[in-house]
C-alpha positions in Angstrom: -11.2 9.9 -27.5 -9.1 10.2 -24.4 -12.0 11.8 -22.5 -14.1 8.6 -23.1 -11.2 6.5 -21.6 -11.1 8.5 -18.5 -14.8 8.5 -18.1 -14.5 4.6 -18.5 -12.0 4.5 -15.7 -13.8 6.6 -13.3 -17.1 4.6 -13.9 -15.3 1.5 -13.2 -14.0 2.9 -10.0 -17.5 3.8 -9.0 -18.6 0.3 -9.8 -15.9 -1.3 -7.9 -17.0 0.6 -4.7 -20.7 -0.1 -5.3 -19.9 -3.8 -5.7 -19.0 -3.8 -2.0 -22.7 -4.0 -1.3 -23.0 -7.4 -3.2 -19.8 -9.1 -2.1 -18.5 -9.6 1.4 -15.1 -8.5 2.3 -14.6 -11.0 5.2 -16.1 -14.4 5.9 -15.4 -16.2 9.2 -16.4 -19.7 10.2 -17.3 -19.8 14.1 -16.8 -22.9 16.3 -19.9 -24.5 15.1 -19.0 -24.1 11.4 -21.5 -21.6 10.5 -20.4 -18.7 8.5 -20.3 -15.0 9.7 -20.2 -12.8 6.6 -19.1 -9.1 6.8 -20.4 -6.7 4.3 -20.4 -2.9 4.1 -24.2 -3.0 5.2 -23.5 -5.2 8.3 -22.7 -8.6 9.7 -24.7 -11.6 8.5 -24.9 -14.9 10.2 -26.7 -18.3 9.5 -28.9 -18.8 12.4 -31.4 -21.6 12.1 -31.0 -21.9 8.5 -32.0 -18.3 8.0 -29.5 -15.6 6.9 -29.9 -13.0 9.6 -28.2 -9.4 9.8 -26.9 -9.4 13.5 -25.1 -6.0 13.3 -25.9 -3.0 11.2 -23.3 -0.6 9.8 -25.5 2.4 8.7 -22.7 5.0 8.7 -20.4 2.6 6.7 -23.3 2.2 4.2 -23.8 5.9 3.8 -20.1 6.7 3.4 -19.8 3.9 0.8 -22.6 5.6 -1.3 -20.9 9.0 -0.9 -17.5 7.6 -1.7 -18.8 5.8 -4.9 -20.3 9.3 -5.9 -16.8 11.0 -5.9 -15.4 9.2 -9.0 -19.0 9.9 -10.7 -18.6 13.6 -9.9 -15.1 13.6 -11.4 -16.5 12.5 -14.7 -18.5 15.9 -14.9 -15.5 18.2 -14.1 -14.0 17.8 -17.5 -13.9 21.5 -18.0 -11.7 22.1 -15.0 -8.9 19.5 -15.4 -6.7 20.9 -12.5 -9.7 20.5 -10.2 -10.3 17.1 -11.5 -6.8 15.9 -10.6 -7.0 17.3 -7.2 -10.4 15.6 -6.7 -8.8 12.4 -7.9 -6.1 12.5 -5.2 -8.6 13.4 -2.6 -10.7 10.4 -3.6 -7.6 8.1 -3.4 -6.9 9.5 0.2 -10.6 8.9 1.0 -10.7 5.4 -0.2 -7.5 4.5 1.7 -9.0 5.9 5.0 -12.2 4.1 4.1 -10.5 0.8 3.8 -8.6 1.3 7.2 -12.1 2.1 8.6 -13.4 -1.2 7.2 -10.5 -3.1 8.8 -11.0 -1.4 12.2 -14.6 -2.1 12.1 -14.1 -5.9 11.2 -11.5 -6.4 13.8 -13.5 -4.6 16.5 -16.6 -6.7 15.6 -14.8 -10.0 15.4 -13.0 -9.7 18.7 -9.9 -12.0 19.1 -10.5 -14.2 15.9 -7.3 -14.4 13.9 -7.9 -13.6 10.3 -6.3 -15.9 7.5 -6.0 -15.7 3.8 -9.3 -17.8 3.2 -11.3 -15.4 5.4 -11.0 -12.6 2.9 -13.9 -12.2 0.6 -14.2 -11.1 -3.0 -15.1 -7.6 -1.7 -11.5 -6.9 -0.4 -10.3 -6.9 -4.1 -12.5 -4.0 -5.2 -10.9 -1.3 -3.0 -7.5 -1.5 -4.5 -9.1 -1.8 -8.1 -11.0 1.3 -7.4 -7.8 3.1 -6.6 -6.1 1.7 -9.7 -8.8 2.9 -11.8 -8.7 6.4 -10.4 -4.9 6.4 -10.9 -5.4 5.4 -14.6 -7.9 8.1 -15.0 -5.5 10.7 -13.5 -2.9 9.6 -16.0 -5.3 10.0 -18.9 -6.2 13.5 -17.6 -2.5 14.4 -17.4 -2.0 13.3 -20.9 -5.0 15.3 -22.1 -3.4 18.5 -20.4 -0.1 17.7 -22.3 -2.0 17.2 -25.6 -3.8 20.7 -25.1 -0.6 22.5 -24.2 1.0 21.2 -27.4 -1.8 22.0 -29.6 -1.8 25.5 -27.9 1.9 25.8 -28.8 1.0 25.0 -32.6 -1.4 27.8 -32.8 
C-alpha cells in the first residue's frame, strides 16, 4: 500500500516537470504591448499576429526531459530503498540547480526588464511542487524502512 503512494508522488513529480513544456514560466509585455513568453523550449513572441519562436533553448529542453526521468527511475528502485533515498536527495538538488539555471537564462535573455509578480507564469509553480512531491515520496520511503525494521524485530 505504501509503495503505491510513493509511486504516485514520484509520478506527480515527473508530471510537474513535464508540464513546464506546456506552460510558460515567464510572460513579459514589451513597449508595444505584445507578449513575450518564456518556456523551457525557448522564447516565443507575437510578431505580425503569428506566435514565433525567437530564441531556442535546446540544452534546457534536453535537461528538462532528463530531470523528469530521475523521479521516474526512482520508482523502479524500490528494492534498494537506501539508493532510492539518495537518488531523491540528488533529484532535489538537481531541480534546485535547474530552477536557478532557468532564472539566470530568463534574466540574461530579458536584459534590463524588471520582473514583477504578474510576469510569472503558471510554470513557475511546477518546480516547487515537484520538489514537494519528492519530499513526500522520501517520507513514505522512510516509513517503509521503519515498517520493515519493526516487522523484522517481530520475527
